[in-house]
C-alpha positions as CSV (number, residue, x, y, z in Angstrom):
1,M,118.4,101.3,17.7
2,K,114.8,101.8,18.4
3,I,114.7,98.7,20.7
4,T,117.7,100.0,22.7
5,S,116.0,103.4,23.1
6,K,112.8,101.7,24.4
7,I,114.8,99.7,26.8
8,T,116.6,102.7,28.1
9,S,113.3,104.5,28.5
10,L,111.7,101.6,30.3
11,L,114.7,101.4,32.7
12,A,114.5,105.0,33.4
13,V,110.8,104.7,34.2
14,G,111.5,101.7,36.4
15,V,114.2,103.4,38.3
16,L,112.1,106.5,38.8
17,G,109.2,104.4,39.9
18,A,111.3,102.5,42.4
19,A,112.6,105.8,43.8
20,V,109.0,107.1,44.2
21,A,107.9,103.8,45.8
22,G,110.9,103.8,48.2
23,F,110.1,107.4,49.3
24,G,106.5,106.5,49.9
25,V,107.5,103.4,52.0
26,A,109.9,105.6,53.9
27,S,107.2,108.2,54.5
28,V,104.7,105.7,55.6
29,A,107.3,104.1,58.0
30,S,108.1,107.5,59.4
31,A,104.5,108.3,59.9
32,A,103.9,105.0,61.6
33,D,106.9,105.7,64.0
34,S,105.5,109.1,64.7
35,T,102.0,107.8,65.3
36,T,103.4,105.0,67.6
37,A,105.4,107.5,69.7
38,T,102.3,109.8,69.8
39,T,100.0,106.9,70.7
40,A,102.5,105.8,73.5
41,A,102.6,109.3,75.0
42,A,98.9,109.6,74.9
43,T,98.4,106.2,76.5
44,T,100.8,107.2,79.3
45,A,99.0,110.5,79.9
46,T,95.7,108.9,79.9
47,A,96.8,106.1,82.3
48,A,98.2,108.8,84.7
49,A,95.0,110.8,84.5
50,A,92.9,107.7,85.3
51,G,95.1,106.9,88.4
52,T,96.6,103.8,86.8
53,P,100.0,103.1,88.4
54,P,103.1,103.5,86.2
55,T,105.0,100.4,85.4
56,G,108.7,99.9,85.6
57,A,111.0,101.8,88.0
58,G,108.9,103.4,90.7
59,G,105.7,101.5,89.7
60,Q,103.3,99.6,91.9
61,R,104.6,96.7,93.8
62,S,103.1,93.3,93.5
63,D,102.5,93.2,97.2
64,E,100.6,96.5,97.3
65,T,97.0,97.1,96.1
66,L,95.5,100.2,94.7
67,V,93.1,101.9,97.1
68,T,89.6,102.8,95.8
69,G,86.4,104.3,97.2
70,D,85.9,106.6,100.3
71,I,89.3,105.7,101.9
72,K,91.1,106.9,98.6
73,T,89.1,110.1,98.7
74,T,89.9,110.7,102.3
75,I,93.6,110.0,101.7
76,E,93.7,112.3,98.6
77,A,92.1,115.1,100.6
78,A,94.7,114.6,103.4
79,V,97.5,114.6,100.9
80,L,96.3,118.0,99.4
81,D,95.9,119.4,102.9
82,K,99.5,118.6,103.8
83,Y,101.0,119.1,100.3
84,P,99.0,121.9,98.5
85,D,99.4,121.7,94.6
86,A,100.9,118.3,94.8
87,T,100.1,115.7,92.1
88,I,99.0,112.4,93.4
89,Q,100.5,109.5,91.4
90,R,98.6,106.7,93.2
91,V,97.2,105.6,96.5
92,E,97.8,102.0,97.6
93,T,98.1,99.7,100.5
94,E,101.5,99.9,102.2
95,A,103.4,96.7,102.7
96,D,106.6,97.8,104.5
97,G,104.9,98.7,107.9
98,N,105.2,102.5,107.6
99,G,101.5,102.7,107.7
100,V,98.3,101.1,106.4
101,Y,98.1,103.2,103.2
102,E,100.6,105.2,101.2
103,A,100.3,107.9,98.6
104,H,103.0,108.5,96.0
105,I,103.1,112.2,95.1
106,T,105.1,114.9,93.3
107,E,105.2,118.1,95.3
108,A,104.7,121.4,93.6
109,D,108.5,121.9,93.5
110,G,109.0,118.5,91.7
111,T,110.1,116.6,94.8
112,Q,108.8,113.0,94.8
113,T,107.5,111.9,98.2
114,T,105.7,108.9,99.7
115,A,103.1,109.9,102.4
116,Y,101.9,107.4,104.9
117,F,98.4,107.0,106.4
118,D,96.7,105.1,109.3
119,K,93.6,102.9,108.7
120,A,91.3,105.9,109.0
121,G,93.2,107.8,106.3
122,A,95.0,110.2,108.6
123,F,98.5,111.4,107.6
124,T,101.2,109.8,109.9
125,S,104.5,110.4,108.2
126,A,106.4,110.9,104.9
127,Q,109.6,109.8,103.2
128,A,111.5,111.4,100.5
129,G,111.4,109.5,97.2
130,M,108.9,107.0,96.1
131,G,109.3,104.7,99.0
132,S,111.1,101.4,99.5
133,G,111.8,99.1,96.6
134,P,110.8,95.5,96.5
135,A,109.8,94.0,99.8
136,G,112.8,94.1,102.1
137,A,114.8,96.6,100.3
138,P,116.1,99.7,102.2
139,A,114.2,102.9,102.1
140,A,115.4,105.6,99.7
141,A,115.7,108.3,102.5
142,A,114.9,108.9,106.1
143,D,111.4,109.4,107.2
144,A,110.2,113.0,107.6
145,A,108.3,113.8,110.8
146,A,104.7,114.5,110.5
């Protein structure tokens, strides 16, 4: 009977050990998922703060290029003059013929707008939404007058 008692004790310890190990693995996996989600959110926030265009729907098109330097500064100033408290998503070249440059912005009330600029960086017009889709796609809404 002593052997049976020892086997029962060993089995109980083994089951308890497996349960503890399983809990530990589940905890680590949960922490990893949480860390991944937190890292993804932080990366997105950092990219937005750095002026990196978002990817996916509404992201930068392959036929448009991010604008840098003095012209970017000029356009950003013009955006904030026309749309105080707006958040500038990105400034890029404009490939649909609405202007030379465009700025994708979110107005203070949450409205998404695409503002268009001439080669000197002067505001020319705006369009509700984030502009046209891929080259040749119809515009999201009618142009707004300057």
